[in-house]
KEPATI-552917 format. One record per atom (N, C-alpha, C, O): x, y, z. Coordinates in steps of 0.1 Angstrom, whole numbers, plus 2048, in hexadecimal, padded with zeros to 3 digits. Layout:
! residues N
   c1   c2   c3
    X    Y    Z
...
! end
This chain:
! residues 158
   c1   c2   c3
  606  7FD  782
  60F  807  788
  617  800  794
  623  802  796
  60F  7F8  79B
  615  7F1  7A6
  620  7E7  7A1
  62A  7E5  7A8
  61C  7E0  796
  626  7D6  791
  633  7DD  78D
  63E  7D8  78F
  632  7E9  787
  63E  7F1  783
  646  7F5  78F
  652  7F3  78F
  63F  7F9  79A
  647  7FD  7A6
  64D  7F0  7AC
  659  7F1  7B1
  647  7E5  7AC
  64D  7D9  7B2
  658  7D4  7A9
  663  7D0  7AE
  657  7D5  79C
  662  7D2  793
  66E  7DB  795
  679  7D6  795
  66C  7E8  796
  677  7F1  798
  67D  7EE  7A6
  68A  7EF  7A7
  675  7EB  7B0
  67B  7E8  7BD
  683  7DB  7BC
  68E  7DB  7C3
  67F  7D1  7B5
  687  7C5  7B4
  694  7C8  7AC
  69F  7C3  7B0
  693  7D0  7A2
  69F  7D3  79A
  6A9  7DB  7A3
  6B5  7D9  7A3
  6A4  7E5  7AB
  6AC  7ED  7B4
  6B3  7E4  7BE
  6BE  7E6  7C1
  6AB  7DB  7C4
  6B0  7D2  7CE
  6BC  7C9  7C8
  6C6  7C7  7CE
  6B9  7C4  7BC
  6C4  7BC  7B5
  6D0  7C4  7B2
  6DB  7BF  7B4
  6CE  7D0  7AE
  6DA  7D9  7AB
  6E2  7DC  7B8
  6EE  7DD  7B8
  6DA  7DE  7C3
  6E1  7E1  7D0
  6E9  7D5  7D5
  6F4  7D6  7D9
  6E3  7C9  7D3
  6EA  7BD  7D7
  6F7  7BB  7CF
  702  7B7  7D4
  6F6  7BE  7C2
  702  7BD  7B9
  70C  7C7  7BD
  718  7C3  7BD
  708  7D3  7C0
  712  7DD  7C3
  719  7DA  7D1
  725  7DC  7D2
  711  7D5  7DA
  717  7D1  7E7
  721  7C5  7E5
  72C  7C5  7EB
  71E  7BC  7DC
  727  7B1  7DA
  733  7B5  7D3
  73E  7B0  7D6
  732  7BE  7C9
  73E  7C3  7C2
  747  7CC  7CA
  753  7CD  7C7
  741  7D4  7D3
  749  7DE  7DA
  74B  7DB  7E9
  74C  7E4  7F1
  74C  7CE  7EC
  750  7CA  7FA
  745  7C9  804
  747  7C3  80F
  73A  7CD  801
  72E  7CC  80A
  72F  7D4  816
  73A  7D6  81B
  724  7D7  81C
  723  7DD  829
  72C  7E9  82A
  72C  7F3  822
  734  7EA  835
  73C  7F5  838
  748  7F5  82F
  74F  800  82D
  74C  7EA  829
  758  7E9  820
  764  7E7  829
  764  7E7  835
  76F  7E6  821
  77C  7E3  828
  781  7EF  830
  789  7EE  839
  77D  7FB  82C
  782  807  833
  77E  808  841
  785  80C  84A
  771  803  844
  76C  804  851
  774  7FA  85A
  777  7FD  865
  777  7EE  855
  77D  7E4  85D
  78C  7E6  85F
  791  7E4  86A
  793  7EB  854
  7A1  7EC  855
  7A6  7FA  857
  7B2  7FC  858
  79D  804  858
  7A2  811  85C
  7A5  81A  850
  7A0  817  845
  7AD  824  852
  7B0  82E  848
  7B6  829  83B
  7B3  82D  830
  7BF  81F  83D
  7C6  81A  831
  7C0  80C  82E
  7C7  802  82E
  7B3  80C  82B
  7AB  800  82A
  7B0  7F6  820
  7B2  7EA  823
  7B2  7FA  814
  7B6  7F1  809
  7C3  7EB  80C
  7C6  7DF  80A
  7CD  7F3  811
  7DA  7EE  814
  7DA  7E4  81F
  7E0  7DA  81E
  7D2  7E7  829
  7D1  7DE  834
  7CA  7D1  830
  7CE  7C6  834
  7C0  7D2  828
  7B9  7C6  823
  7C3  7BD  81B
  7C3  7B1  81D
  7CB  7C3  812
  7D4  7BC  80A
  7DF  7B5  813
  7E3  7AA  811
  7E4  7BC  81D
  7EE  7B7  826
  7E8  7AB  82E
  7EF  7A1  82F
  7DC  7AC  833
  7D6  7A1  83B
  7D3  795  832
  7D5  78A  836
  7D0  798  825
  7CE  78D  81C
  7DB  786  819
  7DC  779  819
  7E6  78D  817
  7F3  787  815
  7F8  77F  821
  7FD  775  81F
  7F5  785  82D
  7F9  77E  839
  7F1  771  83B
  7F7  767  840
  7E5  771  837
  7DC  765  838
  7E1  75B  82E
  7E0  74F  830
  7E6  760  823
  7EA  757  818
  7F7  74F  81C
  7F9  743  817
  7FF  755  824
  80B  74E  829
  809  747  836
  813  742  83C
  7FD  747  83B
  7FA  741  848
  802  747  854
  808  740  85C
  802  754  854
  80A  75B  85F
  801  75A  86C
  7F5  75B  86C
  808  758  877
  801  757  884
  7FD  765  888
  803  76F  883
  7F4  766  892
  7F0  774  896
  7FC  77C  89C
  7FD  788  89A
  805  775  8A3
  811  77C  8A8
  81A  781  89D
  81F  78C  89D
  81C  779  892
  823  77D  887
  81C  789  880
  823  792  87B
  80F  788  87E
  808  793  878
  80A  7A0  87F
  80D  7AA  879
  809  7A0  88D
  80B  7AC  894
  819  7B1  893
  81B  7BD  891
  823  7A8  893
  831  7AD  892
  834  7B2  884
  83A  7BD  882
  82E  7AC  879
  831  7B1  86C
  82A  7BE  86A
  82F  7C7  863
  81D  7BF  86E
  816  7CC  86D
  81E  7D7  875
  81F  7E2  870
  823  7D4  880
  82B  7DE  888
  838  7E2  880
  83B  7EE  880
  83E  7D8  87A
  84A  7DC  872
  846  7E4  866
  84E  7EE  862
  83B  7E1  85F
  837  7E9  854
  833  7F7  858
  835  801  850
  82D  7F9  864
  829  806  869
  836  80E  86C
  836  81A  869
  840  807  871
  84D  80F  873
  853  813  866
  858  81E  865
  852  80A  85C
  857  80D  84F
  850  819  849
  856  822  844
  843  819  84B
  83B  824  845
  83F  831  84C
  840  83C  845
  841  831  859
  845  83D  860
  852  843  85B
  854  84F  859
  85C  839  859
  869  83D  854
  868  843  846
  86F  84C  842
  85F  83D  83E
  85E  842  830
  857  850  830
  85B  858  828
  84D  852  839
  847  85F  83A
  851  869  83E
  851  875  83A
  85A  866  848
  864  86F  84C
  86E  873  841
  871  87F  840
  872  869  839
  87B  86C  82D
  873  875  823
  879  87E  81D
  867  873  821
  85F  87B  818
  85E  889  81D
  85F  893  815
  85C  88B  82A
  85B  899  830
  868  8A0  82E
  868  8AC  82B
  873  899  830
  880  89F  82E
  883  8A3  820
  889  8AD  81D
  87D  89B  817
  87F  89E  809
  876  8AA  804
  87A  8B2  7FC
  86A  8AB  80A
  861  8B6  807
  868  8C3  80B
  865  8CD  805
  86F  8C3  816
  876  8CF  81B
  880  8D5  811
  883  8E0  811
  885  8CC  808
  88F  8D1  7FE
  889  8D7  7F2
  890  8DC  7E9
  87C  8D8  7F1
  875  8DE  7E5
  879  8ED  7E4
  87C  8F1  7D9
  879  8F4  7EF
  87C  902  7EF
  88B  904  7EA
  88D  90D  7E3
  894  8FB  7EE
  8A2  8FC  7EA
  8A3  8FA  7DB
  8AB  901  7D5
  89C  8F0  7D6
  89C  8EE  7C8
  896  8F9  7C0
  89C  8FD  7B6
  88B  8FF  7C5
  885  90B  7BE
  88F  916  7BE
  890  91E  7B5
  897  918  7C9
  8A0  923  7CA
  8AC  921  7C0
  8B1  92A  7BA
  8B0  914  7BE
  8BB  911  7B5
  8B6  914  7A7
  8BF  918  79E
  8AA  912  7A4
  8A5  913  796
  8A1  922  793
  8A1  926  788
  89D  929  79D
  897  936  79C
  8A0  940  795
  89C  949  78D
  8AD  940  798
  8B6  94A  792
  8B8  948  783
  8B4  93F  77D
  8BF  952  77E
  8C2  952  76F
  8CC  947  76C
  8CC  942  760
  8D5  944  775
  8DE  939  774
  8DB  92E  77E
  8D8  932  78A
  8DC  922  77A
  8DA  917  784
  8E4  917  78F
  8F0  917  78C
  8DF  918  79B
  8E8  918  7A7
  8ED  90A  7AA
  8E5  902  7B0
  8F9  907  7A7
  8FF  8FA  7A9
  900  8F6  7B8
  8FE  8EA  7BC
  903  900  7C0
  904  8FD  7CF
  8F7  8F9  7D5
  8F6  8EF  7DC
  8EC  900  7D1
  8DF  8FD  7D6
  8DA  8F0  7D1
  8D4  8E8  7D8
  8DD  8EE  7C4
  8D9  8E1  7BE
  8E0  8D5  7C4
  8DB  8CB  7C6
  8ED  8D7  7C8
  8F5  8CD  7CF
  8EF  8CA  7DC
  8EE  8BE  7E0
  8EA  8D4  7E3
  8E4  8D2  7F0
  8D7  8CA  7EF
  8D4  8C1  7F7
  8CF  8CD  7E4
  8C3  8C6  7E2
  8C6  8B7  7DF
  8BF  8AE  7E4
  8D0  8B5  7D6
  8D3  8A7  7D3
  8D8  8A0  7DF
  8D6  894  7E0
  8DF  8A7  7E8
  8E4  8A0  7F4
  8D8  89C  7FD
  8D8  891  802
  8CD  8A4  7FD
  8C1  8A0  805
  8BA  894  7FE
  8B5  88B  805
  8BA  894  7F1
  8B4  889  7EA
  8BB  87C  7EC
  8B5  872  7EF
  8C9  87D  7EC
  8D1  871  7EF
  8CF  86C  7FD
  8CE  860  800
  8CE  876  807
  8CB  872  815
  8BE  86B  816
  8BD  861  81D
  8B3  871  810
  8A6  86B  811
  8A6  85D  80A
  8A0  854  80F
  8AD  85C  7FF
  8AD  84F  7F8
  8B4  844  801
  8B0  839  802
  8BF  848  808
  8C6  83F  811
  8BD  83C  81D
  8BE  830  821
  8B6  845  822
  8AD  842  82D
  8A2  838  829
  89F  82F  831
  89C  83A  81D
  892  831  818
  898  823  816
  892  819  81A
  8A4  822  810
  8AA  815  80E
  8AD  80E  81B
  8AA  802  81C
  8B2  815  825
  8B5  80E  831
  8A8  80A  839
  8A8  800  83F
  89E  812  838
  891  80F  83E
  88B  802  838
  886  7FA  83F
  88B  801  82B
  886  7F6  824
  88E  7E9  827
  888  7DF  82A
  89B  7EA  827
  8A4  7DF  82A
  8A1  7DA  839
  8A1  7CE  83C
  8A0  7E4  842
  89E  7E0  850
  890  7D9  852
  88F  7CF  859
  886  7DE  84B
  879  7D8  84B
  879  7CA  845
  873  7C1  84B
  880  7C8  83A
  881  7BB  834
  888  7B1  83D
  884  7A6  83E
  893  7B6  843
  89A  7AD  84D
  891  7A9  858
  891  79D  85C
  88A  7B2  85E
  881  7AF  869
  876  7A5  865
  873  79C  86C
  870  7A8  85A
  865  79F  855
  86B  791  852
  865  787  855
  876  791  84B
  87D  784  848
  87F  77C  854
  87E  770  854
  884  783  85F
  886  77C  86C
  87A  776  872
  87A  76D  87A
  86E  77C  86F
  862  778  876
  85C  76C  86F
  854  765  875
  85F  76A  862
  859  75F  85B
  861  752  85C
  86D  752  85E
  85A  747  85B
  861  73A  85B
  865  736  84D
  862  73E  844
  86C  72B  84B
  871  728  83E
  866  726  834
  867  72A  828
  85B  71F  838
  850  71D  82F
  84A  72A  82A
  846  72B  81F
  848  733  834
  842  740  830
  84B  748  827
  846  74F  81E
  858  748  82A
  861  74F  821
  860  749  813
  861  751  809
  85F  73C  812
  85E  736  804
  851  73A  7FE
  851  73D  7F2
  846  73B  805
  83A  73F  7FF
  83A  74D  7FB
  835  751  7F0
  840  756  803
  842  764  7FF
  84A  765  7F2
  847  76D  7E9
  855  75E  7F2
  85E  75E  7E6
  857  759  7DA
  858  75F  7CF
  84F  74F  7DB
  848  749  7D0
  83D  754  7CB
  83B  755  7BF
  837  75A  7D5
  82D  765  7D1
  834  770  7C9
  82E  775  7BF
  83F  774  7CD
  846  77F  7C7
  84A  77B  7B8
  849  782  7AF
  850  76F  7B7
  855  76A  7AA
  849  767  7A1
  849  76B  795
  840  75F  7A6
  835  75A  79D
  82B  764  79A
  826  765  78E
  827  76C  7A3
  81B  775  7A1
  81E  784  7A2
  816  78C  79F
  82A  787  7A5
  82E  795  7A6
  828  79C  7B2
  827  7A8  7B3
  824  794  7BC
  81F  79A  7C9
  816  790  7CF
  816  784  7CC
  80E  794  7D9
  805  78B  7E1
  7F8  788  7DA
  7F1  77F  7DE
  7F5  78F  7CF
  7E8  78C  7C9
  7EA  788  7BA
  7F4  78D  7B4
  7E2  780  7B5
  7E3  77B  7A7
  7DF  787  79E
  7D8  790  7A1
  7E5  786  792
  7E1  78F  787
  7D2  78F  785
  7CC  784  785
  7CC  79A  782
  7BE  79A  780
  7B6  79C  78D
  7BC  7A2  796
  7AA  797  78D
  7A3  798  79A
  7A0  7A6  79E
  79B  7AE  796
  7A4  7AA  7AA
  7A0  7B8  7AF
  7A9  7C2  7A8
  7A5  7CE  7A8
  7B4  7BF  7A1
  7BC  7C9  79A
  7B5  7CE  78E
  7B8  7D9  78A
  7AC  7C7  788
  7A5  7CB  77C
  79B  7D7  77F
  798  7DD  775
  797  7D8  78B
  78E  7E3  78E
  77F  7DF  78B
  77D  7D4  786
  776  7E8  78E
  768  7E4  78C
  763  7E4  77E
  759  7DF  77B
  76B  7EA  774
  766  7EC  766
  76F  7E3  75E
  778  7E8  757
  76C  7D6  75E
  774  7CC  756
  770  7CC  748
  776  7C4  740
! end
C-alpha cells in the first residue's frame, strides 16, 4: 500500500512539473506583465529580438498605449451608433437618412483608426535605428510577425 502511495506521489509530482513547464510556471506571464499578459509578453519578446534599448522600449510601449486609447475611443463612438442602426432597420421601410448617419459614424471611426495607426507607426519608426527597422521589416516579410510559425501558436494540444 505504501509503495502504491509513493508511486502515485511520484507520478503526481512529475505531472505537476510537466504542467508547470508547459504553462509558463509559477505565477505565469499574467502576474509579471499585468492585465494584458500575453500581449505584453509578446511585445517584450519582439523588442528583445530587435535589441531595443530600455529607453526605446519605454517609448514604444507608450506609443502603443496611446494607440490603444485612441482605438478604444473610436470603438466607443462606433458602439453609440448601434441604436441609430436599430432605429433605421426597425421600421417597415429602411430609413435612408438614419442609415446615412450610421454610415457617416462608421466612416469617421474608420478614419480615426487609420490616422491613429499611421501616427503610431510614424512614431515607432522614428524611434528605431536603421538596423532595427531592417530587422522588423524582415520579420514582417519572412515570418508574418515577430514570432515564427508554430511554437506557441499551436496551443497546448498539438
